[in-house]
Each structure stands twice: as structure tokens, then as C-alpha cells.
N, C-alpha and C positions, 0 to 999 in steps of 0.2 A: 305298587309295581316290584316285583320278585327280581333279583339280582341274580339268583342260584343258579346254579349250572345243571342244565338239562342231562339228563342220561345218554344223549349222543355227545354231548361237548365232554362229558364226564368220560365217555369210551374214549373221545379224541385224545383225550390229553394223557389219560393210561396208556394208548398205546404208542405214543408219541416218545414216553418214556419209558419203552419195553417193559410198562408194567413192573418197575423198577422201581426205589424209591429216587427219587432226583437230589440229597442230600447227601453234600462231597461225604466221599468213606464210608455211605451206609451203600445204596448199590441193594437192600435187601429187596428179593422178590415177593409180590405181593398178590401173586395169585398161586392155587396148586389144588391139590384133588381132595378131594370132601371123603368123609367116610362113607356117602352115598356112592356107589357106582356110577351115577346118573348126574352128578351132580358136583360143583367145584365150590372151593373156600375164594374167596376176594377181601385181605387184607389193607387193600391201599387206601389212599382218600386222595382227592380233588379238592387240594387247599386251594383258597382264594388267597392272589396277591396282595391286588387290590380287594379292599373286605367290599362281601354283598350288603352291609347293614353298615347305616350311619353312624352304629358307636364302635363297631368292629372294628381289630386292630389294623393299621397302614393307611385306613381311610381311606376315599373314595379316592387320591391326588384331584385330578383334572377329568377323571374320566367320567364317559354318560353311562345311563342305565344299559345299552347296546354294550359297549366296550365291556364295562363291566361281568358282563356271563360268556363271551367268546372264549375260546383254549388259549389265546394268546393273555389271558391275564389267568391262567390254572397253572400250578405245579404238583407233579404227580409226590406225594410220600409216602412214606408207612406210617401206620396209625401214631408211633411214639414221633415218631420228628413234628409232624404236624402238630400235635401239642406242644411239642418245645418251643415251636415261633411265634405264636401266638400272644404268650403271658405279655405284659405288660404292655398294650396296645400295641405288641408286636417291635417295641423301639431297640430288641436285641437282632431281628431280624426283618430291617427295613424292605420297601417293594426293590428297591435296586438289587441289592444284595440276593434277594428272590431270583429276581431275574436270571443275573448270574446261573447260579446252581442251572436255573430251567435249560439254557440256553447250553451251557458246559455240558449237562449232562445228555442232553438232545443229539448233539454233534457225538458224543461218544457212542450212543447207540446207534445212529446210522455210519458210523463209522466201524463199530462190527457187521451191518446189512453191507457192507462194501460198498455203501452210498460214495461217490467222491467228494469229501468233507476236508479242510481243511486238514496237516500236519497236527499230532498231537501238541498244543501249545497253546497257549493261551493269556494275554496280559488280564490280569483277573483284576488290579485295583493299582493306585496311585499313589502314594501319601505322600504330601511335601511337610516338609519339617520345618525349613525355611529356606525364603525369597524376597527379592529385592523388588520383586514383579509381582507375585501372587498371594493374596490374602494366605498367612497361616495360620495356626495350621487345618489343613483339609486334607481330605481323604476324599479319594473319588474311585467308586466301582465300576468297573466295565464288564457292558454281559456282549453281546456279539454285536447290538447295535447301539449309538450311545449318543445323545445328544446334547453338546455343550450350551447352555444357554446365558447370555451375556450381554452385559453393553462392551463397546468398544472399550480396549483398553483394561479391560477385569483378566484378562489373564490368560486367556483361551488360547491362544495361540503358541505361548510360554508352556505350558501344559503338553500341547502335541510336542514339542519340541522335547522336552520331558522324557517323552514315551520312546520318540524313538533313538534320542541318545542310549537305551538299551542295548543298542546293538552299532549305532553308528557316531563316536563323541563328538563329529563333525556338526551332527544339527543343532548341538547346542553351545558348543565352543565358536563354530565361526559366528552364532546369532550373537553369543553378546561382543561388544564394542571391547575394545582394549583398553578403554580408560574405566569400563563397568566397576561398579563396587558391590561390594556385597556378596554373600556367601550362598549359594544353590545346593540346598540339601532337602532329595526326596529318596522312597525308595519305589521299586517295581516289583510288584507279587506278581510270578507268574506260573503256570503250570505245566507241565509238559511230561507225563498227566502227573508226575508229583507235582508240590506245590515247593516253590523253591523264593528265596527273598534275593535281590538285586539293592544294595545299598550304595546311592552316588553322590559325589561330592563333587561340586564345580568352583572353584575357586580359581580368579584375575586367570581365565581362559583355560585352567590344568582342569582334568578332571579324574577323579579317580574311583575306581569301584572294589567292593564288598561283596564276597557273593555268598550269602549262608555261611556268614561270619567268617570267610577268610579275607584276608585283602586277594585281590588277581590285578595281573598287568591291564588285559582285555577283559570287557563283559563277554560271558560264552553263550549269552542268549542267541538261539539262531531265530532272528522274526527282521523281517523287512517290513517297512512302510514306501508308502503310495502316495505322495500328498496331490492332491487340486489346491496350489496355494488362495490368498487373499488376492484380491483384485487380478487373478488370471486374465480374466473375460476381456479387461481392460488394456494386458500387456499381449493381447497375443495378437500374432500378425498368422500369417495365411501361410505358413512355410515350416517345411517339416523340421529345422533349427531351433526354431524360435518353439515347436512344440514339444521338442527335449528338452529346450532349458527349464518350462516352466515345470516338463516331469522329474527333472535334475539327473537323465539319462543321456549315453550319447547320442549325436545327430543318427550314428547311425541303426541304433538300436529303436530309435522311434521309426525312422522308415521303416524299418524290416515290422513292427508294430503294426501301423498301418496296415502295412498291407497283407498280412497273414493274419492279423485276429480278425473277430468276428464285432467289429466297431460300424453297428448300423444305426440309420434309425429311420424306422418302416416311413415308408414314400416320400422320404428326402434322402438319403443317405442309404444305399445299397452296392456301392462298390465305391471304391478311395484310388486314386493314381498319385502320382509323383513327379513331376515333371523335371528336367533336366536343369532348372533353375533354383532346385528345391521346393518350387510352390505344389499348393497342394487343391486338387481338384477331387471334386465330388459327384456322384453320376446318382438320382430315384431308378434308372433303369438298365444301367450297367451299360449304356451305349452313347449317350448325353451327355455329356461331362460341364461342369461348372465350376469358376474358382470357388475354393470354399467361403473368401470374401462375400460370395452373394448369398449366404444364408442370412435370416435377421438373425437377431440378437438373441433371441429362446432359443434358436437353432443352433444357434453357436455354443452357448451354455450348455444343453442338453451334448453335444458333441464331446463337449471336454467330459463332461460327466461320462459318455461310454466310452471313451479313452480311457480316464480313470478305473473304471470300474472295469474295463476288461486287461488292463496290466494286474488290475489286483489280485484279478482271475487266475491270469497267468502265472502268477508267483505264486499262488496259495497252492497249484499242485508239488511245487518244491519248498515251499516253506510255511511258516506260522507268518501271517500276514495283519497287517491293519491298512487300511483306507481309510484316512485323513481328508476329508472335503472343508476344507478352511473358507472356502467359500460360500460355504452354505447351500442351501437352492435358492438361490437368491435369483427374480428375474423368470421364476417360474411361477406359473398360476398352480391355484389351489389343488387342481383334478393332478396337475404334472408332479407336483411335490406328491400328494397322498401314493403314486405308482411308484415314485420310487424309495419314497421311504415303505411301501410293501415288498415292494424288490428287495432291498440291498437284506433285508431281513428274513430272507427265505433261505432254508437249508441249502438250497445250491448256489448259493453266494457263499465261497467255501472261505472267508474272510470276516474280521471284526470289521466295523466300523465305526468312527467320531466325524460327527457333524457339527460344526461349530454354527451357531447362528445368533443374531440379536433379538428374535423374534421373541414374542413372552410363549408359556406351553400352550396357553388355553389355541393359540392362532397355531400350531402344528397337529397334524393329526395323529392319534397314539399308535396305532397298528403294533403294541410289544417291544417299545424302542424304550429305555433307560434316559431318565431326562437329569443333569448337574446341572444346578444352578453357582453361577457364580457371583 
């Protein structure tokens, strides 16, 4: 069976890239006029991220033949950069790096066309040099949508806190106990749109920053993070103030978000109201309201997800934003998980997403996500 791209798929990959090379710093145009006034020249190439052949660079990952042929698995490059990425079995340009290139370039193109994508900012990489919690050294490339896979205690949540400390030092210093031993030393690589480096050292609950080789008193990165924490569903109570605690925002802000953002579950939640005792009620028709706790466990999980996604979407109108679903997509059936994976990787979700999961890669529908194994 052939896993090569069809002409239609190649055209989709090229158009999503604006017919320009997706390699960072290149952006070379790949179409132009021919000497024949009724013809045009085509210089670009649709490169496979995961290979279309068994012996090709970067292998198949866990993609099935159908996934290998989809636009998700293609990046548009000029001929020179297509040639550059494939030698040595693609080891210098693994799949997660190419996915980062693809997503960042497509966001730039969408922004130029006036699409409502996130502000020009992108957390590209986390490099962990020293940590008493995470196995080191470890380099993590982030795309628009990334899944951290690993057992409990492998350090997935810790890395999420390292990411958050780029704009909020309390995210990591409050996480460490006063008696914590050891040094946390890591680097965040950030594009805005130029590439910047933020070196962070945490020792004895003190945090130091170095930005592009200059010591700075605080991080100059403008980045917001919305987190749905582990065990959020277990801790959830049907009050706006408790929901605010889960998302680490003020109770007043949470009440405003519930009543003004488009938090919906088709057929279950079409309207939300908050009573005088701070309890939350929902309605499927805008007329008959029921207490939030009357929803099933799966429906409550989706309600939390909708709150998180809408908070991140609102934030992304004003800041570079990362949505961290540290509670994963547990408790949802495969079809529902797939819908969220596709939705969160769509261009109209104007933020980066990181999901932590204890499952195996083969258990998760791909949909163009990057995987990081802990």
C-alpha cells in the first residue's frame, strides 16, 4: 500500500504554508512565473514528517497507513531544506521538531491573513539540565499540541510547572517544599517571533533568571498559562468559588467567566447561572435549570474541559497562552477523546496545548499531536 501524498494533499499542505518554506528563518517563496506566460514554476516540496516508507527517515512512529498520507503528516519546504532534513535517518530533524516548524509557520501565515490566532509568541522547547524530580538531561520540543506520556511520578507535572515559571515564579517556588533539596536548572526557548532563551535556576525556593545571556530580575516573557490540575474532577464542588480555586483565579473572575464566555455542552449545557449561595446551575434549553452536580461524571469532566478551553481562548486574545490539561482526558470514551484532540489542534484554538497522560501512545488517536515520552 502506498503512503505517498496525493496531489490534493500536497496542494493542501502547500496552501496552509502560504506556498512558502516552513523552515525557521527561510520563508522562501516556492511558486512563481514561468517563461511560458500560460504556465508557472513550482519549487516547493511536501515532505513527510513521519516517513512514507518502511526504511525512510524518522520511521512511521505509531501512525497507520491512512494517517501517514494526511496533511497532518506533511510540512511544506523549499527543495534545499527538504534535502537538509532527511540525511542520517532524519536524526538531526526528528518528527517533533518538524511538527513544531509546521505549526509555528502555519500560525504565522494565518496571522498575516488576519485570522484570529494567538499573539506572536511560542514556547518552542524546554531543556532540563538538572532536577531532583525529572530524569536529566532532557530536551522537550513543544508544538501547538503536545502530549506528555509516562507513568505517575515521572515528572510530567513538574515540567509543566517549569514552563509556567517562565512568567510566574510562584508556579515552581510554591510547588517546592521548604525542605526541598537539590537544584532545578532548566531553559525555556521562546519565539516572539525572534528566538529567545530564558535560563532559570531554582534553589531553596529562590528563582534566578538569565535572558539571552543577561541576568534579569524577573522574566520578560509575556506568556499566560491556564491549567486544569490533576484530580480536578475529584476536588470539584458545585460552587463558583471552588471552580475558581481549581483554575487559580479570583472568585469574581470565575463568576464573570461562567456567565460571559461560551461554555457549552451540546444538549446538556446551553446556559449557566449562579445563585446567591454561589452554587452553579445549568440548563439544556435556557428555561429549566438543574444543579451542576446532577450531571454525570463524564459530563462534569467535559464541563471542566470547556471551562479550561474557554479561559485559554479568552487569554489568547491578549497573551501568548498555553493550556495545560494536567488531568488528561481520563474518564472520556475514545470518540470523545478524539474530538477534543482534533479540536485543540485546530487553528482556531489560538493557544498551545499540553496534555499529560499515563496511557501509551498507541492508545491515543494521533491527529497531528507531538508526543514526549517520560
